[in-house]
C-alpha positions as CSV (number, residue, x, y, z in Angstrom):
1,M,138.6,47.6,50.5
2,A,140.4,48.1,53.7
3,N,143.4,46.1,54.6
4,N,142.7,44.5,57.9
5,D,146.1,42.8,58.2
6,E,148.1,45.5,59.7
7,K,151.4,43.6,59.4
8,S,151.2,43.5,55.7
9,W,152.1,47.2,55.2
10,V,153.2,48.4,58.7
11,K,156.3,46.2,58.6
12,E,157.3,48.1,55.4
13,L,157.1,51.5,57.2
14,P,160.3,53.5,57.6
15,K,162.8,52.4,60.4
16,A,162.3,55.9,62.0
17,F,158.6,55.2,62.4
18,I,159.0,51.7,63.6
19,A,161.3,52.9,66.3
20,H,159.0,55.7,67.2
21,K,156.1,53.3,67.5
22,G,158.0,50.8,69.6
23,T,155.7,48.2,71.1
24,R,152.6,50.4,70.8
25,K,149.7,49.5,68.5
26,L,149.4,51.7,65.4
27,E,146.1,53.5,66.0
28,E,145.5,56.1,63.2
29,V,146.5,56.9,59.6
30,E,146.4,60.4,58.3
31,S,145.9,60.2,54.5
32,I,146.9,63.7,53.3
33,I,147.7,66.0,50.4
34,P,149.2,69.6,50.2
35,D,146.5,72.2,49.1
36,I,147.2,75.4,47.1
37,A,148.6,77.1,50.2
38,G,150.8,74.1,51.0
39,M,148.8,73.3,54.0
40,S,147.8,69.6,54.9
41,R,144.3,68.4,54.0
42,G,143.0,64.8,54.0
43,K,141.3,62.3,56.1
44,T,142.1,60.5,59.4
45,M,141.2,56.9,59.8
46,P,141.6,53.9,62.1
47,A,144.7,52.0,61.0
48,H,142.8,48.9,60.3
49,K,140.7,50.9,57.8
50,F,143.7,51.9,55.7
51,S,145.1,50.0,52.7
52,S,148.4,50.8,51.2
53,T,147.0,49.9,47.7
54,G,143.5,51.5,48.2
55,T,142.2,54.9,47.5
56,T,140.7,57.8,49.3
57,F,138.4,60.4,47.7
58,L,138.1,64.1,48.3
59,P,136.2,66.8,46.5
60,V,138.3,68.7,43.9
61,S,136.8,72.0,45.2
62,L,139.4,72.0,48.1
63,F,141.7,73.4,45.3
64,Y,139.3,76.3,44.6
65,Q,139.8,77.9,48.0
66,T,141.6,81.1,49.0
67,I,143.9,81.2,52.0
68,S,140.9,82.5,54.1
69,G,138.8,79.4,53.0
70,E,136.6,81.4,50.7
71,Y,135.6,79.5,47.4
72,V,136.3,81.2,44.1
73,D,134.0,80.9,41.0
74,M,136.5,80.0,38.2
75,D,135.6,81.4,34.8
76,D,136.9,78.4,32.9
77,I,135.6,75.4,34.7
78,E,132.4,73.9,33.5
79,N,130.0,72.5,36.2
80,Q,132.4,73.6,38.9
81,W,130.1,73.0,41.8
82,T,129.3,69.4,41.0
83,E,132.4,69.0,43.2
84,K,133.7,65.9,41.4
85,D,135.8,63.5,43.5
86,I,139.5,63.3,43.1
87,V,141.4,60.0,43.8
88,L,144.2,59.9,46.5
89,R,146.7,57.0,46.1
90,P,149.1,56.6,49.0
91,D,152.8,57.3,48.3
92,M,154.1,54.9,50.9
93,S,157.7,56.3,50.5
94,T,156.3,59.4,52.4
95,A,155.1,57.6,55.5
96,A,156.2,59.4,58.7
97,A,155.2,59.4,62.3
98,V,152.9,62.0,63.8
99,P,155.0,62.5,66.9
100,W,152.9,65.1,68.5
101,S,150.0,62.7,68.7
102,E,149.4,60.9,71.9
103,D,148.8,57.7,70.0
104,A,151.0,55.9,67.5
105,S,149.9,57.5,64.2
106,V,151.4,57.8,60.8
107,Q,150.9,60.4,58.0
108,I,151.1,59.5,54.4
109,I,151.1,61.9,51.4
110,N,149.1,60.9,48.5
111,N,149.5,61.1,44.7
112,I,146.4,62.8,43.3
113,E,144.6,61.7,40.2
114,T,141.2,62.2,38.5
115,R,138.6,59.5,38.3
116,E,139.9,58.6,34.9
117,G,143.4,57.7,36.2
118,E,145.2,60.8,35.1
119,D,147.4,63.1,37.4
120,L,145.3,66.0,38.5
121,Q,147.0,68.9,36.9
122,I,146.0,71.6,39.3
123,A,147.5,69.7,42.4
124,P,150.7,71.5,43.5
125,R,152.6,68.3,44.0
126,N,151.7,67.2,40.5
127,V,153.0,70.6,39.2
128,L,156.4,69.7,40.6
129,R,156.2,66.2,39.3
130,R,155.6,67.5,35.8
131,I,158.7,69.7,35.9
132,I,160.9,66.8,37.1
133,S,159.5,64.8,34.2
134,L,160.6,67.5,31.7
135,Y,164.1,67.3,33.2
136,E,164.1,63.4,32.9
137,I,163.1,63.6,29.2
138,K,166.3,65.7,28.7
139,G,168.3,63.1,30.7
140,W,168.7,65.4,33.6
141,R,168.1,65.2,37.3
142,A,167.6,68.2,39.5
143,V,169.0,68.4,43.0
144,V,167.8,71.0,45.5
145,A,168.4,72.0,49.0
146,P,166.0,74.4,50.8
147,E,166.8,76.7,53.6
148,L,163.8,77.5,55.7
149,E,163.5,80.6,58.0
150,F,160.6,81.2,60.4
151,Y,159.8,83.2,63.6
152,L,159.0,82.0,67.1
153,T,156.5,84.5,68.5
154,K,154.4,85.2,71.5
155,P,151.0,83.6,70.9
156,N,148.9,85.9,68.8
157,T,145.3,85.3,69.7
158,N,143.8,88.6,68.6
159,P,144.6,89.3,64.9
160,S,144.2,93.0,65.6
161,E,147.2,93.2,67.7
162,E,150.8,93.3,66.5
163,I,152.9,90.2,66.5
164,Q,155.5,90.2,69.3
165,P,158.8,88.4,69.7
166,P,158.8,85.5,72.3
167,V,160.1,85.4,75.7
168,G,163.3,83.1,76.1
169,R,164.5,81.0,78.9
170,T,166.1,84.2,80.5
171,G,162.7,85.8,80.7
172,R,163.7,88.4,78.3
173,I,162.3,89.1,74.8
174,G,164.3,87.5,72.0
175,A,167.1,89.7,70.7
176,R,167.3,90.9,67.2
177,Q,170.4,91.5,65.0
178,Q,172.2,88.5,66.7
179,A,172.6,86.3,63.5
180,F,174.6,83.1,64.1
181,S,174.5,83.7,67.9
182,M,174.6,80.4,69.8
183,V,173.3,82.3,72.9
184,A,170.2,83.4,70.9
185,V,169.6,79.8,69.8
186,D,169.9,78.5,73.4
187,E,167.2,81.0,74.4
188,F,164.7,78.8,72.7
189,G,166.5,75.5,73.3
190,D,163.4,73.7,74.4
191,V,161.6,74.3,71.2
192,I,164.6,73.4,69.1
193,D,165.1,70.2,71.0
194,T,161.5,69.3,70.5
195,I,161.9,70.0,66.7
196,Y,165.0,67.6,66.7
197,D,162.9,64.9,68.6
198,Y,160.0,65.2,66.2
199,T,162.1,65.3,63.0
200,E,164.1,62.2,64.2
201,A,160.8,60.3,64.8
202,Q,159.8,61.2,61.2
203,G,163.1,60.4,59.6
204,L,163.7,63.9,58.4
205,E,167.2,65.1,58.1
206,I,168.4,68.6,59.3
207,D,171.7,69.9,58.0
208,T,172.1,72.9,60.4
209,I,170.0,75.1,62.6
210,I,171.1,78.7,63.1
211,Q,169.9,82.0,64.6
212,E,168.8,84.6,61.9
213,G,168.8,88.4,62.2
214,G,165.3,88.8,63.6
215,A,164.1,88.5,67.2
216,G,163.2,84.8,67.6
217,Q,164.0,84.2,63.9
218,I,165.5,80.7,63.1
219,E,166.7,79.0,60.0
220,I,166.9,75.3,59.4
221,N,168.9,74.1,56.4
222,L,167.9,70.7,54.8
223,M,170.1,68.2,53.1
224,H,170.3,68.3,49.3
225,G,168.3,65.7,47.3
226,D,165.4,65.0,45.0
227,P,163.2,67.9,44.5
228,L,159.9,66.0,45.2
229,A,161.3,64.5,48.4
230,L,162.6,67.8,49.6
231,A,159.4,69.5,48.9
232,D,157.7,66.8,50.9
233,Q,160.1,67.4,53.8
234,V,159.4,71.1,53.9
235,F,155.7,70.4,53.8
236,Y,156.2,68.1,56.8
237,F,158.7,70.5,58.5
238,K,156.2,73.4,58.6
239,R,153.7,71.5,60.5
240,T,156.4,69.9,62.7
241,I,157.8,73.2,63.7
242,R,154.3,74.8,64.4
243,E,153.5,71.8,66.6
244,A,157.0,71.8,68.4
245,A,156.4,75.6,69.2
246,L,152.8,75.1,70.4
247,K,154.0,72.5,72.9
248,H,156.1,75.2,74.5
249,G,153.4,77.8,74.5
250,V,154.7,79.9,71.5
251,F,153.7,80.2,67.8
252,A,155.8,79.5,64.9
253,T,155.1,81.5,61.7
254,F,156.2,81.3,58.2
255,M,154.7,84.6,57.2
256,A,157.2,86.5,55.0
257,K,157.2,89.6,57.0
258,P,155.3,89.0,60.5
259,M,156.8,92.2,62.1
260,R,157.3,95.6,60.7
261,D,160.7,96.3,62.0
262,Q,162.3,92.8,61.8
263,P,163.7,91.1,58.8
264,G,161.5,89.0,56.6
265,S,161.7,85.2,56.3
266,A,163.0,83.4,53.1
267,M,163.0,79.9,51.8
268,H,166.3,79.9,49.8
269,I,166.6,77.1,47.2
270,H,169.9,75.8,46.2
271,Q,169.8,74.0,42.8
272,S,172.2,71.9,40.7
273,I,171.6,69.6,37.7
274,V,173.2,66.2,37.1
275,D,173.4,64.0,34.1
276,I,171.3,60.9,34.8
277,K,173.6,58.6,33.0
278,T,177.0,59.9,34.4
279,G,175.9,61.4,37.7
280,Q,178.0,64.5,36.8
281,N,177.0,68.0,37.5
282,I,176.1,69.6,34.1
283,F,177.0,73.0,35.4
284,S,180.7,72.1,35.3
285,K,183.1,71.0,32.6
286,A,185.7,68.2,33.0
287,D,188.3,71.0,33.8
288,G,186.0,72.5,36.4
289,T,185.0,75.6,34.6
290,P,181.3,76.5,34.2
291,T,179.3,75.2,31.2
292,D,177.0,77.0,28.9
293,L,174.2,75.2,30.5
294,F,175.1,76.9,33.8
295,Y,174.9,80.3,32.4
296,N,171.7,79.4,30.5
297,F,170.1,78.2,33.8
298,I,170.9,81.7,35.2
299,G,169.6,83.4,32.2
300,G,166.3,81.5,32.3
301,S,166.0,82.3,36.0
302,Q,166.4,86.1,35.3
303,K,163.9,85.9,32.5
304,H,161.1,83.7,33.8
305,L,161.5,84.0,37.7
306,Q,160.6,87.6,37.1
307,N,157.3,86.5,35.9
308,A,157.0,83.6,38.4
309,V,157.0,85.8,41.5
310,P,153.4,85.0,42.5
311,L,154.6,81.4,43.2
312,L,157.6,82.7,45.2
313,A,155.7,85.4,46.9
314,P,152.1,84.4,47.1
315,Y,150.5,86.9,49.4
316,V,150.2,90.7,49.9
317,N,152.4,90.3,52.8
318,S,155.1,88.7,50.8
319,Y,155.9,92.0,49.2
320,R,156.6,93.7,52.5
321,R,159.6,91.4,52.6
322,L,160.8,92.2,49.0
323,A,159.9,95.9,48.5
324,G,162.7,97.9,49.7
325,A,163.4,95.7,52.8
326,Y,166.8,95.0,54.1
327,S,168.3,91.5,54.1
328,A,166.0,90.4,51.2
329,P,167.1,90.9,47.6
330,S,164.6,92.5,45.3
331,N,166.5,91.7,42.1
332,L,167.4,88.7,40.0
333,E,171.0,89.7,39.4
334,W,173.7,87.0,39.9
335,A,177.1,86.9,41.3
336,A,179.5,84.5,43.1
337,D,179.3,84.7,46.9
338,N,177.2,88.0,47.0
339,R,174.2,87.9,49.3
340,T,172.7,91.1,47.7
341,T,171.9,89.4,44.5
342,G,168.6,87.3,44.1
343,L,170.7,84.6,42.3
344,R,173.8,83.7,44.4
345,I,176.5,81.3,43.4
346,P,177.8,79.8,46.6
347,N,181.5,78.9,47.0
348,S,182.0,75.3,46.1
349,G,184.0,72.9,44.1
350,P,183.0,72.0,40.5
351,N,181.0,69.0,41.5
352,A,178.8,71.2,43.8
353,R,178.4,74.1,41.5
354,R,174.8,75.4,42.1
355,V,172.5,78.4,41.8
356,E,170.9,79.8,45.0
357,N,167.5,81.3,44.5
358,R,167.3,83.8,47.4
359,V,164.0,85.5,46.3
360,T,161.5,82.9,47.6
361,G,159.6,83.7,50.7
362,S,159.1,81.1,53.6
363,D,155.3,81.6,53.0
364,A,155.6,80.0,49.6
365,N,154.1,76.6,48.9
366,P,157.3,74.4,48.7
367,Y,156.1,72.4,45.8
368,L,155.2,75.5,43.7
369,A,158.3,77.4,44.6
370,I,160.7,74.6,43.7
371,A,158.6,73.8,40.4
372,A,158.9,77.6,39.3
373,S,162.5,77.9,40.2
374,L,163.4,74.7,38.2
375,A,161.0,75.6,35.4
376,A,162.8,78.9,34.9
377,G,166.1,77.3,34.7
378,Y,164.9,74.6,32.4
379,L,163.5,77.1,30.0
380,G,166.8,78.9,30.1
381,M,168.7,75.7,29.3
382,V,166.4,74.5,26.4
383,N,166.3,78.0,24.8
384,S,170.0,78.9,25.4
385,I,169.1,82.1,27.2
386,E,172.2,84.2,28.1
387,P,172.3,85.9,31.5
388,R,173.2,89.5,32.2
389,G,176.7,90.0,33.3
390,A,177.6,89.1,36.9
391,V,177.5,91.8,39.6
392,N,180.5,92.1,41.8
393,E,179.3,94.8,44.1
394,E,176.4,95.5,46.5
395,I,173.1,95.8,44.6
396,F,169.6,96.3,45.8
397,E,167.2,98.1,43.7
398,T,167.6,97.8,39.9
399,D,165.9,98.8,36.7
400,T,164.9,95.2,36.3
401,G,163.8,94.6,40.0
402,L,161.1,92.4,41.1
403,P,157.5,93.6,41.2
404,H,156.6,95.3,44.4
405,S,153.0,94.1,44.6
406,L,150.9,91.0,44.1
407,F,148.9,92.8,41.4
408,A,152.0,93.7,39.4
409,A,153.4,90.2,39.9
410,L,150.3,88.7,38.6
411,T,150.3,90.9,35.5
412,L,153.8,89.5,34.7
413,F,152.7,86.0,35.5
414,E,149.8,86.1,33.1
415,A,151.9,87.4,30.1
416,D,154.6,84.6,30.3
417,K,152.9,81.9,28.1
418,G,156.2,79.9,28.0
419,L,156.2,79.5,31.7
420,Q,152.6,78.7,31.9
421,E,153.1,76.0,29.3
422,V,155.7,74.1,31.3
423,L,154.0,74.5,34.6
424,G,150.6,73.7,33.0
425,T,148.1,76.1,31.7
426,E,145.2,74.7,33.7
427,F,147.0,75.0,37.0
428,C,148.2,78.6,36.0
429,N,144.7,79.8,35.3
430,L,143.4,78.5,38.6
431,Y,146.2,79.9,40.5
432,R,145.9,83.3,38.9
433,Q,142.2,83.4,39.7
434,I,142.6,82.4,43.3
435,K,145.3,85.1,43.8
436,H,143.2,87.9,42.3
437,A,140.4,86.7,44.6
438,E,142.7,87.0,47.6
439,L,143.9,90.3,46.5
440,M,140.4,91.7,46.2
441,E,139.5,90.2,49.6
442,Y,142.4,92.0,51.2
443,Q,141.5,95.3,49.4
444,R,138.2,95.3,51.3
445,E,139.9,95.3,54.6
446,I,140.4,98.6,56.7
447,S,143.9,98.4,58.5
448,P,144.8,99.8,61.8
449,W,147.1,102.3,60.0
450,E,144.1,103.7,58.2
451,R,142.0,104.0,61.3
452,E,145.0,105.7,63.2
453,H,146.0,108.2,60.6
454,L,142.8,108.8,58.5
455,L,139.9,108.6,60.9
456,L,140.4,112.1,62.3
457,N,143.0,113.6,60.0
458,A,141.8,113.1,56.3
């Protein structure tokens, strides 16, 4: 039943939302979930219809769709098209404002269950929760900090046309190769100011904002914390950044490689593990030196992230960033303070010793990318996997490099039964079939390159 007493749950909403709402009446509630791509799905309802202890229903088939919206016939789901309902239960800790809405509105992410009350195994948010629970059984708690890169671009209303950098406040196209330039950041100060305003209204925390190496390319670094909370934040941030850009007449894109001659966009993931009882970083001994578990985490990352690439680079475009491109490591070697390796150990004190996964693209679903990264490290620690030796020089292509295509990546993914077991076999089977369907859909397309070079020359 709907809760008609607004005060019974509105007064429990976060302070940031209460400040944003002010004296206005709360009008709408967006009851949402992240889909396979990491986009927001759900229902909007008048606030008086929402209950913080109630349920909402959606058809499970929304998880059977490709990025283009096509439905995929799964070979292992009986009576797939009865489209059974799934149950959405509000996670009130995720409540945040919808600051681009004209009315006072709140968005709330839901936990997703079957009608029988069990976690829906194919839901990306539940995949991450599954990995977190495996850590908890061992007495460990993972801590992550994502770094999210994206491009601001001119509005691209015709997909046949190339994506172009935006025009800044000076009237000039955004400059490339100006990493860390404050002048370049100031070019798009209005957009960044709106991002700050929107995130403040939502109670989201930004560590830093910097100009990256591409024209109109920006990086936002988030504070470290609980993996599920940070995945929720990235989920919110992507929508927030897109809305802030649209307010100023530009697009924001998280495509891994939106422009041919510009760097790709990554989502680097910093990871450390603490002992739940002591709160100590298990990657460091009392004397400050690295532990065996630290090296095992790296070993597991090298072995299993190689096979988890479809979760880190989910689309055909993702491999344009990884395959021979500059500024994106295409390997899983490791070293201290070496940005050419896929696994970097940043400079830090013993308490902050961590492993940075630099392979993940910004187009990845944050729940799945963080889950895959932590799953690989988990398997390394529980199976005592030794890493290859550290690399203390520039390294790009290697004999053990990452797969250069989605097809090759899916082949490796299908073969790693240990990884599939910890992520959930049901989810992995679904994800594999969706990605194959997207790949076949792409293969049917005829590109401008083909028309330009083959139409009259082949």
